[in-house]
C-alpha positions in Angstrom: 126.9 -53.4 140.4 125.3 -49.9 138.2 126.7 -47.1 139.9 123.5 -44.4 141.0 125.5 -41.7 143.3 125.0 -39.1 140.5 121.4 -39.6 140.3 120.6 -40.0 143.7 122.9 -38.0 146.6 121.3 -35.3 148.4 121.2 -31.6 147.2 123.6 -29.9 150.0 126.1 -32.7 148.4 125.5 -32.6 145.2 125.8 -28.8 145.2 129.5 -29.3 148.2 131.6 -31.3 145.6 130.3 -28.6 142.9 132.4 -25.8 145.3 135.1 -28.3 145.5 135.7 -28.8 142.5 135.6 -25.4 141.8 138.2 -24.5 144.4 140.3 -27.6 143.5 140.4 -26.1 140.1 141.3 -22.1 141.4 144.0 -24.1 143.8 145.6 -25.8 140.8 145.8 -22.5 139.1 146.9 -20.7 141.6 150.1 -23.0 142.1 150.5 -22.4 138.5 150.6 -19.2 137.9 154.3 -19.2 138.3 154.1 -20.8 135.0 151.8 -19.7 133.4 151.6 -16.3 135.1 148.3 -14.1 133.9 147.8 -16.7 130.7 145.0 -18.4 130.5 143.8 -17.6 133.7 140.4 -19.3 133.7 141.3 -22.5 132.1 141.4 -24.6 134.8 138.8 -23.8 136.1 136.7 -25.3 133.7 137.7 -28.8 134.3 135.7 -27.7 137.2 132.3 -26.6 135.7 132.6 -29.5 133.1 133.0 -32.1 136.5 130.4 -30.4 137.9 127.6 -30.4 135.1 128.4 -34.4 134.2 128.2 -35.2 138.1 126.2 -32.9 140.2 123.4 -31.1 137.4 123.4 -28.2 135.9 122.5 -25.4 139.2 125.4 -26.6 141.5 127.3 -26.2 137.6 126.3 -22.8 137.9 127.2 -22.4 141.0 130.4 -23.7 139.9 131.0 -21.7 137.6 130.4 -17.9 140.2 132.5 -19.7 142.2 135.8 -20.8 140.1 135.0 -16.8 138.0 135.8 -15.3 142.5 138.3 -17.4 142.7 140.3 -16.5 139.8 139.5 -12.8 139.9 139.7 -13.0 143.9 143.5 -14.6 144.2 145.0 -14.0 140.4 143.8 -12.1 138.1 145.8 -8.5 138.7 143.3 -5.5 139.5 145.3 -2.9 141.4 143.3 -0.7 143.2 139.6 -2.1 142.0 137.5 -3.7 139.7 138.0 -0.3 136.7 141.3 -1.5 136.6 141.4 -5.1 135.2 142.4 -5.4 131.8 140.7 -5.2 128.5 142.0 -9.3 128.5 141.3 -10.3 131.8 137.2 -9.4 130.7 138.0 -11.3 127.6 139.1 -14.3 129.5 136.0 -13.8 131.8 133.7 -13.3 128.8 135.4 -16.5 126.9 135.3 -18.5 130.5 131.3 -17.3 131.3 130.3 -19.0 127.7 132.8 -21.8 128.2 131.1 -22.6 130.9 127.8 -22.1 129.6 128.2 -24.6 126.6 130.8 -27.1 128.9 127.3 -26.4 131.4 124.7 -27.6 128.2 126.8 -30.3 127.2 127.6 -31.7 130.6 124.3 -31.4 132.0 123.6 -33.7 128.3 126.4 -36.3 129.1 124.7 -36.9 132.7 121.1 -37.5 131.0 122.9 -39.9 128.8 124.7 -41.5 131.8 122.0 -42.1 134.6 119.9 -42.8 131.9 122.2 -45.9 130.4 122.8 -46.3 133.9 118.7 -46.7 134.2 118.4 -48.8 131.7 121.3 -51.4 133.1 119.6 -51.5 136.7 116.2 -52.5 135.0 118.2 -55.0 132.5 119.1 -56.1 136.0 116.2 -56.7 137.7 114.4 -58.2 134.5 117.0 -60.5 134.5 116.4 -61.4 137.6 112.9 -61.8 137.7 113.6 -64.0 134.8 112.0 -67.6 134.8 114.8 -68.9 132.3 118.5 -68.7 132.9 120.3 -65.8 131.1 124.0 -66.1 130.2 125.9 -63.9 127.8 129.3 -63.7 127.2 131.1 -61.9 124.8 133.2 -62.0 121.6 135.8 -64.4 123.6 133.5 -66.7 125.5 134.4 -64.6 128.3 131.0 -64.5 130.6 129.6 -60.7 131.3 126.7 -61.9 132.7 124.2 -64.1 134.1 120.7 -63.7 136.2 120.4 -66.0 139.1 118.3 -68.8 137.0 121.1 -69.8 135.4 122.6 -70.2 138.9 120.3 -72.0 139.7 119.9 -74.2 137.0 123.0 -75.0 136.2 124.0 -75.0 140.2 127.4 -73.1 141.0 128.0 -69.3 141.2 129.2 -67.4 138.1 132.2 -64.6 138.8 132.4 -61.6 135.5 135.0 -62.9 133.2 134.6 -67.0 133.4 136.1 -68.9 130.2 133.4 -71.9 128.6 137.0 -73.8 129.6 136.7 -73.0 133.4 133.2 -73.6 134.4 132.5 -75.7 137.1 130.1 -77.7 135.3 129.0 -80.7 132.8 127.2 -80.7 129.9 126.0 -84.1 127.8 123.4 -84.5 125.1 120.4 -86.5 126.4 121.3 -90.0 125.0 124.0 -89.3 127.4 126.9 -88.2 125.6 129.7 -85.5 126.1 129.8 -82.3 124.2 132.6 -81.8 122.3 133.8 -78.6 122.3 132.6 -76.9 119.1 129.0 -78.8 120.0 128.1 -76.5 122.4 125.2 -74.4 121.7 126.8 -70.7 122.5 129.9 -71.5 120.8 128.3 -72.8 118.0 126.2 -69.3 118.1 129.8 -67.7 118.3 131.2 -69.4 115.5 128.8 -69.5 112.9 125.7 -67.2 114.1 123.9 -70.2 114.1 120.3 -69.2 116.2 118.9 -72.2 117.9 116.5 -73.5 119.3 115.3 -75.8 121.6 117.8 -77.7 122.3 117.4 -80.2 125.0 120.3 -81.5 127.4 121.4 -82.6 130.5 123.8 -80.4 132.7 125.3 -81.7 135.6 126.7 -79.1 138.6 130.0 -79.9 140.2 128.2 -82.9 142.5 127.0 -84.9 139.7 123.8 -83.7 140.3 122.0 -84.1 136.0 119.0 -81.8 135.1 117.0 -81.3 131.8 116.9 -78.1 130.0 116.2 -76.5 126.9 118.6 -74.4 125.5 118.1 -70.9 123.7 121.4 -69.0 121.8 121.4 -66.6 119.6 124.3 -64.2 118.6 124.8 -61.2 119.4 126.4 -58.3 116.7 127.5 -54.8 117.1 126.7 -51.8 114.7 129.4 -52.7 112.2 127.5 -56.2 111.7 130.1 -57.8 113.3 129.5 -61.0 116.1 130.3 -59.1 119.6 128.7 -61.8 122.0 126.5 -64.4 122.5 122.8 -64.7 125.0 122.6 -68.3 125.9 118.8 -68.9 127.8 117.4 -71.6 129.0 114.5 -73.7 130.4 114.4 -76.6 133.3 112.2 -78.9 131.2 112.8 -81.8 134.8 109.7 -80.8 136.3 107.8 -81.2 132.9 109.3 -84.4 132.0 108.2 -85.8 134.7 104.7 -84.7 135.0 104.7 -85.8 131.0 106.2 -88.8 132.3 103.7 -89.1 134.4 100.7 -88.3 132.4 101.6 -90.4 129.6 101.9 -93.2 132.6 98.3 -91.7 133.8 96.8 -92.3 129.8 98.7 -95.3 129.5 96.8 -96.9 133.0 94.4 -95.2 132.3 94.4 -97.0 129.0 94.8 -100.6 130.4 92.0 -100.2 132.9 89.2 -99.0 129.7 90.3 -102.0 127.8 90.4 -104.3 131.2 87.0 -103.1 131.4 85.4 -103.7 127.9 85.1 -99.6 127.9 86.0 -96.5 125.9 85.8 -92.5 126.7 84.1 -90.3 124.5 84.3 -86.3 124.6 81.8 -84.5 121.7 82.4 -80.8 121.8 78.5 -79.8 121.3 79.1 -76.4 119.6 81.9 -77.4 117.2 80.1 -80.7 116.3 83.6 -82.8 117.0 83.6 -85.5 119.0 87.0 -87.3 120.4 87.4 -91.4 120.9 90.0 -92.9 123.1 91.8 -95.7 121.8 89.9 -98.1 123.3 86.7 -96.9 122.2 88.8 -96.9 118.0 89.9 -100.1 118.8 86.4 -101.6 120.0 85.1 -100.1 116.9 87.8 -101.8 115.2 89.8 -98.5 113.7 93.4 -97.7 113.6 94.5 -94.5 115.4 93.4 -91.3 114.0 91.0 -93.4 111.0 87.4 -91.8 113.2 86.1 -88.7 111.4 85.4 -87.5 114.7 82.3 -86.0 113.9 78.8 -86.5 115.3 77.4 -87.6 112.0 79.9 -90.0 112.0 79.7 -91.7 114.8 75.8 -92.3 114.6 76.9 -93.5 111.4 78.6 -96.3 114.0 75.1 -97.4 115.4 73.0 -100.0 114.1 71.0 -98.8 111.6 68.1 -100.7 113.6 68.8 -98.1 116.3 70.1 -95.2 115.2 66.8 -93.5 114.9 66.4 -94.3 118.2 69.5 -93.5 119.7 69.2 -89.7 118.5 66.0 -89.4 119.6 67.1 -90.3 122.7 70.7 -88.1 123.1 68.0 -85.3 122.3 66.2 -85.5 125.2 69.1 -86.5 127.2 70.4 -82.3 125.8 66.7 -81.1 126.2 67.1 -82.2 130.1 64.7 -84.1 130.0 66.8 -87.1 131.0 70.2 -88.7 131.8 72.6 -89.7 129.1 72.2 -93.7 129.5 71.4 -95.5 126.6 72.0 -98.8 125.3 72.4 -99.8 121.7 74.2 -102.0 119.4 77.1 -100.7 116.9 78.5 -102.2 113.4 82.0 -102.6 113.8 84.5 -102.0 110.6 84.5 -105.7 110.3 81.5 -106.2 109.9 80.9 -107.1 113.7 78.1 -106.5 115.8 78.1 -105.2 119.8 76.5 -104.3 122.4 77.8 -101.0 124.0 75.9 -99.1 126.8 76.9 -95.4 127.0 76.8 -93.4 130.3 78.1 -89.5 129.9 77.4 -86.2 131.5 76.5 -83.3 129.9 78.5 -79.5 129.9 76.2 -76.4 129.4 76.8 -72.8 129.4 75.3 -70.0 131.9 71.6 -70.1 129.3 71.8 -74.2 129.5 72.7 -75.0 126.3 75.1 -78.1 126.2 78.8 -77.2 125.6 80.0 -80.7 125.6 78.7 -84.0 126.8 81.5 -86.5 128.0 81.5 -90.5 128.9 81.9 -93.8 128.3 80.9 -96.8 126.3 80.8 -99.9 128.2 80.9 -103.7 125.2 78.3 -105.4 127.1 77.7 -107.9 124.3 78.3 -111.2 127.0 75.6 -109.2 129.3 73.4 -109.1 126.3 74.5 -112.5 125.2 74.0 -113.9 128.0 69.9 -112.5 128.7 69.1 -114.1 126.1 70.5 -117.1 126.7 68.8 -117.2 129.7 65.7 -116.0 128.5 65.8 -118.7 125.9 67.0 -121.2 128.5 63.8 -120.1 130.5 61.4 -120.9 127.5 63.8 -123.9 127.0 62.9 -124.4 130.3 58.8 -124.0 130.0 59.1 -126.7 127.7 61.2 -129.0 129.0 58.5 -128.9 131.9 55.3 -128.8 129.3 57.4 -131.9 127.4 58.4 -133.9 131.1 55.0 -133.5 131.8 53.4 -135.0 128.9 56.3 -137.7 128.8 55.3 -138.3 132.1 51.6 -139.1 131.9 52.6 -141.3 128.5 54.5 -143.3 130.5 52.0 -143.6 132.7 49.4 -144.9 129.5 52.5 -146.8 127.9 52.7 -148.9 130.8 49.3 -149.7 130.8 48.5 -150.6 127.4 52.7 -152.8 126.9 51.1 -154.0 130.1 47.9 -155.3 129.8 48.9 -156.0 125.9 52.0 -159.0 127.8 49.4 -160.2 130.3 47.0 -160.9 127.2 50.4 -162.1 124.7 50.5 -164.6 127.8 47.0 -166.5 126.9 47.8 -169.7 125.5 45.2 -170.5 123.9 45.0 -167.0 121.6 45.0 -167.1 118.1 47.4 -166.6 116.2 46.1 -163.4 114.3 45.8 -161.7 117.6 49.1 -162.8 119.3 50.1 -161.2 115.7 48.4 -157.4 116.3 49.7 -157.3 119.6 52.9 -157.6 119.1 51.9 -154.8 116.8 51.1 -153.2 119.2 54.1 -153.9 122.0 56.0 -152.3 119.1 54.0 -149.4 118.5 53.7 -149.0 122.2 57.7 -149.4 122.8 58.0 -146.9 120.1 56.5 -144.4 121.6 58.5 -145.1 125.1 61.5 -144.3 123.5 59.5 -141.1 121.9 59.0 -139.8 125.8 62.7 -140.7 126.7 63.8 -138.1 124.2 61.9 -135.6 125.3 62.8 -136.0 128.6 66.5 -136.5 127.4 65.5 -132.7 125.8 63.7 -131.3 129.0 66.8 -132.4 131.3 64.6 -134.6 133.6 66.4 -137.4 133.5 68.4 -138.3 136.3 72.0 -138.1 136.2 73.8 -140.3 136.6 76.7 -142.2 134.8 75.7 -145.9 133.6 78.1 -148.3 130.9 75.9 -148.7 127.6 77.1 -149.6 124.6 77.9 -146.5 122.3 76.0 -148.0 119.1 73.2 -148.4 120.3 72.4 -145.0 122.4 72.9 -143.3 119.3 70.9 -145.8 117.3 68.0 -144.4 119.5 68.2 -141.3 118.3 68.0 -141.5 114.8 64.0 -141.0 114.7 64.5 -137.7 116.3 67.4 -136.9 114.4 65.3 -137.1 111.1 62.8 -135.1 112.0 64.6 -132.1 113.6 66.9 -132.2 110.5 64.5 -132.1 107.4 64.1 -133.6 103.8 67.3 -131.9 102.4 70.3 -133.2 105.2 70.7 -137.2 104.7 71.8 -138.3 107.8 73.4 -141.5 107.7 75.2 -143.8 110.8 77.8 -146.0 110.7 78.5 -148.0 112.9 81.5 -150.9 114.3 79.9 -153.9 114.6 81.6 -155.2 117.8 79.9 -153.9 120.9 81.1 -149.7 122.4 81.0 -149.8 126.1 81.2 -146.7 127.7 80.4 -144.9 130.6 78.5 -142.1 130.3 75.0 -140.7 131.4 72.5 -141.3 128.9 71.0 -137.8 128.9 74.2 -136.5 128.4 75.2 -138.3 125.5 71.8 -137.5 123.7 72.4 -134.3 124.6 76.2 -133.9 122.7 74.4 -136.1 119.5 71.8 -133.4 119.5 74.2 -130.3 120.0 76.1 -131.4 116.9 73.8 -132.4 115.0 71.9 -129.1 115.5 75.3 -127.2 114.3 75.8 -129.0 111.1 72.3 -128.7 110.2 73.0 -124.6 110.7 76.1 -125.1 108.6 74.2 -126.7 105.5 71.7 -124.0 105.0 71.6 -125.6 101.6 71.1 -129.3 101.9 74.1 -131.9 102.6 74.9 -135.5 104.7 75.5 -135.9 108.1 77.6 -138.8 109.4 77.9 -140.1 112.8 80.0 -143.2 113.4 80.8 -144.8 116.3 83.7 -147.2 116.7 86.2 -148.7 118.7 89.6 -147.1 118.5 92.1 -149.0 116.2 95.4 -147.0 117.1 98.2 -145.9 119.6 99.3 -147.9 122.5 96.9 -146.4 125.1 94.3 -147.2 126.7 91.4 -148.4 125.0 89.3 -145.7 123.1 85.8 -145.7 122.3 85.0 -142.8 118.8 81.7 -140.4 118.1 82.6 -138.9 114.5 79.7 -136.3 113.5 80.5 -134.8 110.3 78.6 -132.5 107.7 79.2 -131.0 104.9 78.1 -127.7 105.4 80.5 -124.3 105.1 83.4 -125.8 106.6 85.2 -123.3 109.7 88.5 -120.7 109.7 92.0 -121.6 111.6 90.6 -118.5 114.1 87.2 -119.9 114.3 87.9 -123.3 115.1 90.4 -122.1 117.8 87.1 -120.4 120.0 84.2 -122.4 119.8 84.2 -123.8 122.8 84.3 -121.1 124.7 81.1 -120.3 126.1 79.2 -117.4 124.6 81.5 -117.6 121.6 79.1 -117.5 118.1 79.6 -116.8 114.8 75.6 -116.5 114.4 73.6 -113.3 114.3 72.8 -112.0 117.5 69.5 -114.2 119.3 69.9 -116.8 116.6 72.5 -118.4 118.8 73.7 -118.8 122.4 76.9 -120.0 122.2 76.6 -122.4 124.7 76.0 -125.7 122.3 79.8 -126.7 121.8 81.0 -125.6 125.5 78.1 -127.8 126.6 79.2 -130.6 125.0 83.3 -130.1 125.6 82.2 -130.1 129.5 80.5 -133.3 129.5 82.4 -134.8 127.3 85.3 -133.5 129.6 83.8 -134.9 132.7 83.2 -138.4 130.9 87.3 -138.4 130.9 87.0 -137.4 126.6 88.5 -135.3 124.4 87.1 -133.5 121.9 89.1 -132.7 118.3 87.6 -130.3 115.8 88.8 -130.7 111.9 87.2 -128.1 109.3 88.6 -125.7 106.8 86.6 -123.6 105.2 84.2 -125.1 102.9 85.2 -128.6 103.3 82.8 -129.4 106.0 83.8 -130.3 109.7 84.1 -133.3 111.4 84.1 -133.3 115.2 86.1 -136.3 117.4 85.2 -137.3 120.5 87.0 -140.1 122.3 85.9 -142.0 125.3 87.6 -144.2 127.5 86.1 -148.1 126.7 84.2 -149.2 129.6 84.2 -152.7 129.7 81.0 -154.7 129.0 78.1 -156.0 130.9 79.3 -159.4 130.6 83.2 -159.2 130.9 81.8 -158.0 134.9 82.8 -160.7 137.4 78.4 -161.3 138.5 78.4 -160.1 142.2 77.8 -163.4 144.3 74.3 -162.9 146.1 72.2 -164.9 147.8 68.8 -166.4 147.0 65.6 -164.2 146.9 63.6 -165.4 149.1 60.0 -167.7 148.1 58.1 -165.3 146.8 55.4 -166.8 147.4 56.2 -165.3 150.7 57.4 -161.9 149.8 54.7 -159.1 151.2 55.0 -156.5 149.0 53.3 -153.0 149.5 53.0 -151.1 146.3 52.4 -147.1 145.2 50.9 -145.9 142.0 48.4 -142.2 142.0 47.9 -143.6 138.7 45.3 -146.3 139.0 45.9 -148.1 135.6 49.9 -148.8 136.7 48.7 -149.2 139.5 46.2 -152.3 138.6 48.4 -153.7 136.5 51.7 -153.6 138.5 49.4 -154.9 141.6 48.7 -158.0 138.8 52.1 -158.6 137.7 53.7 -159.1 140.9 50.2 -161.2 141.9 51.0 -163.2 138.8 54.5 -163.4 139.3 53.7 -164.8 143.2 53.8 -161.9 145.3 51.6 -160.9 148.0 51.1 -156.9 147.3 49.3 -154.7 149.4 48.6 -152.0 146.6 47.3 -148.0 147.8 47.1 -145.1 145.2 48.8 -141.7 147.5 52.0 -141.8 149.9 49.6 -141.3 152.9 48.1 -144.4 152.7 50.9 -146.2 152.5 51.7 -144.8 155.3 48.5 -145.7 157.4 49.2 -149.2 155.9 52.9 -149.1 156.8 51.6 -147.6 160.5 49.2 -151.0 160.5 51.0 -153.9 159.9 54.9 -152.9 158.7 55.6 -156.4 158.4 56.1 -155.6 154.4 59.7 -157.1 152.2 59.5 -154.1 150.0 58.5 -150.9 149.4 57.4 -150.5 145.1 56.9 -147.0 144.7 56.7 -144.4 141.6 58.3 -141.9 142.1 57.0 -139.2 141.0 53.2 -138.4 142.8 51.2 -135.0 143.9 51.2 -134.3 147.0 54.2 -137.3 149.1 56.6 -138.2 145.9 58.0 -141.6 146.2 61.4 -140.1 147.4 60.0 -138.8 150.6 57.5 -141.2 151.2 60.7 -143.5 151.1 62.4 -141.7 154.0 59.7 -142.0 156.1 59.4 -145.5 155.3 62.9 -146.3 155.9 63.3 -143.7 159.3 60.4 -146.7 160.6 62.3 -149.5 158.8 65.7 -149.3 158.8 66.5 -152.5 156.2 63.2 -152.1 153.8 64.7 -152.2 150.4 62.7 -150.2 147.6 62.4 -149.9 144.4 61.5 -146.8 142.6 58.6 -146.9 139.1 59.3 -143.6 137.1 59.2 -142.3 133.6 62.8 -140.8 134.2 66.0 -142.5 133.5 68.8 -143.0 135.3 70.0 -143.9 138.9 68.1 -144.2 142.5 67.6 -141.5 144.4 70.1 -141.3 147.5 68.9 -142.5 150.8 70.8 -143.4 153.7 71.3 -146.1 155.7 71.6 -149.7 154.7 69.1 -150.0 152.7 69.3 -151.6 149.4 67.7 -148.9 146.4 66.8 -149.9 142.9 65.2 -147.4 139.7 62.8 -149.4 137.2 61.6 -147.5 134.1 58.8 -146.9 132.7 57.2 -148.4 130.3 57.4 -151.9 131.5 56.6 -155.3 131.1 54.7 -157.9 133.5 57.5 -159.8 134.1 60.7 -157.1 133.8 58.5 -155.5 137.1 58.9 -159.5 138.6 62.0 -160.0 138.2 63.1 -156.0 138.7 61.6 -157.2 142.6 63.1 -160.1 142.3 66.5 -158.6 141.9 65.9 -156.0 145.0 65.3 -158.5 147.2 68.3 -160.3 146.3 70.3 -157.4 147.2 68.7 -156.6 150.2 69.2 -160.6 151.4 73.2 -160.2 150.3 73.2 -156.8 151.7 72.0 -157.9 155.3 73.8 -161.3 155.7 76.8 -158.5 155.0 75.9 -156.9 157.6 75.3 -159.8 160.7 78.4 -161.6 159.7 
C-alpha cells in the first residue's frame, strides 16, 4: 500500500500537526533546561521545524518556526523585564534559529516533494500493474516476492504475499510436454543467475487444485545503479484460450479442406490492387502443385488456363470487374502433369466506395466428370439417332430380303429348273443371306435387338463379325481369327456378345495408330480344376498400358484419350456385360508390348447334349387354320404362299385392326402369325388383345429383331422367327409352335 496521508490530509490537520511538532520540541527543550541551561536554546526546536516541513508543507513549517521561536523566548530564554534586556547571545541564537529554520523548511519541502512524487509513482505503477492484462511478478535478488498484480494471482490460482520464496509457491510448473521443471530451469531463476532475457517461453502451471494452464513467460533481470542484478521481473500471459482457438481453427480448416476435397473444390482469393492470388491447398492439389509452388499472381493463374479458353476467360473476368455479369465461368485448366480438367468458377467481387474491385473471392469446382457425362450423353444421342436410322434401314432391308430369299427358295424348289439357273439362284440366296447378316450387325449397333440370353457357339458368333470388323479396322490393321475346333457353347445375349467384340476391337484400333495386328481367339479352357470355361481372347500389338492405367480401365468415364475423343464407357460396358453373364475379365499389358483381354465365360451344355423335351405331335397341317398378319405386302404374299404350300389354311391381313376384325368374325384359328413391328397396332399389342379373347391361341412373332418372344401373360405359347426366313423355316416354326401349344394344353388339362 502507498502512503498518501501527507498529500491528502486537510489543511487544518496539517497546521495542527506543525504546531504540535513545534510545541513538543519546546517542551522537550524545557525539560532538558536543567542540563542544557541556556546553551543552544533553539536547537531542539529545529526538529519540529524539520518534521513539519517534511510532513505538513511549507506554510505549516513557517508556523512551526514562529511557534517554536515564541515558545523558546517565553519559556527558556531569560529576558528580565523585556526584550531590551536580552543578551546578544540570545539574539544571535534567535537569528541562527531563523536562518536554520528557513534552510530546514526549504530542504524539508524538497524532500517532501520527492517523497510525494515517489509515492505517487508507486501508486501509478501499482495501478498500471493491476490493470495490465498480463501477470507480472517482481522478485528481489534473493528470489523473495516483492510485488505481484491481480492478473498474476488469477493466472497462478493463488494469493501471493510479499516475501514469498519460490520454494514455498503454491503452484507447480512443467514443460508443455509434461516434464517438471528442474529448479535451475525456471525462467526467473535463470534470469537471476545468468542475466538471461527470456521471451515467449511456454510452460504449464498447475495451481493447488491441480488445474493446468498454458502460459507464455517473459523474464528479465533488474539491475541496480552499480549494474548488479538486484531482482527479476516476470510477465506471463494465458495461452490456453488462444491455443484452444488455434486448435479449433485448425480443425475448422481441416474440415473445410476435407469438404473441399470431397466436393472436388478449391478456394481462391484474388487481391486485385496487389495482384496477389491466394489458393487453398485443395486448389493447389487440383492443379497438381505442391504447397507453396504456385507463384501467386494473376498472370500465373491465367497461365494455368487452357490456351483455347484463356482469351475468353480473360474477357469474362474483365466484364465481372466492370460489374456487367456475375462470376460464373466454365473453362479448362492444364495440370502440372499435362492432364486437362474442366472447372467451374464461382465468386464474389468486393469493391471500394468508388466501385473499384478490391478482391475476388470464390471457389473452383472440378466438373470434368460432368462434362464427360454430358459429352457421353451427346455422343449417345448421336449414336441413338444413327441407331434409329440403322434400325429403320435394317427393318426395311429384312423385309426385302425376306421376299428375295423366300421367292428364291420357292423358285429353287421347281423340279424342272435348269442346272445353270439353280446355280444362279444359289448365288442369289448366298448374297441375300450375306445381306441379312449385315442387317443383323446394323441391329447390333443400334441395340434394337431384344436382349435375351441364348446358348450359342462362341466361335461361330464371333466369326460372324469378321466382315464388319475388317471394314471398321481399316487396311493398316491385320485381323486374325483363331478358334477351337470343338464347339464353345456359352449362354449370353448375342447382341451383347457382338458389343463386347466391337468395343475391344475399337480400343485396340485406337492403340495401333501406325497399324498392327489384332488377334481374336476362342477356345475351351484347358487348365484348372474348377468349372468348365470358354475363353474369348482379344490381343493387339499397340502401345500397351502402364500398371496405373491398367488398374482403372474399367472405371466409368475413365479414359486416356483427349477430351471429345472418348467417353470412357466402352470397357466399363464390357465389364458389366461379362459380369452379368457370370464371366470374368483379365488384362495383360505393358507399355510398348500391346494388350491382351482374356474373357472367361461359364461353359454351357451344347444343344445336342440337352435332353429333348417330349412333345405331342402337332395337328395335321391340313386341319390347322392360321391368321397371318404383316404390313409388308411382299412378305405377306410370300408367307401366305409358304404356309399354304406347307399344308396350312391361311387368312392373311395387312394390319392389326384387320386381324381383330377377322378374329371377331371367325375366331376358330389354331395360331396367330404376326409381324412384330407394324404401324398403328404393333404385333405385341395385337397378340395381347387377341389372347384376351382367345387365351390358348399360340402366337408366332416374325421380326427382324433377334431375341426372345415378348412376354405374353397367361398360358399362351409364343415364339419368335427372325427375318429373313425361308419358306421351309416358316412352316417348321409354325409346326413347332403348334406342337408346344398342344403339349402345354395337355399338361394344363392333366
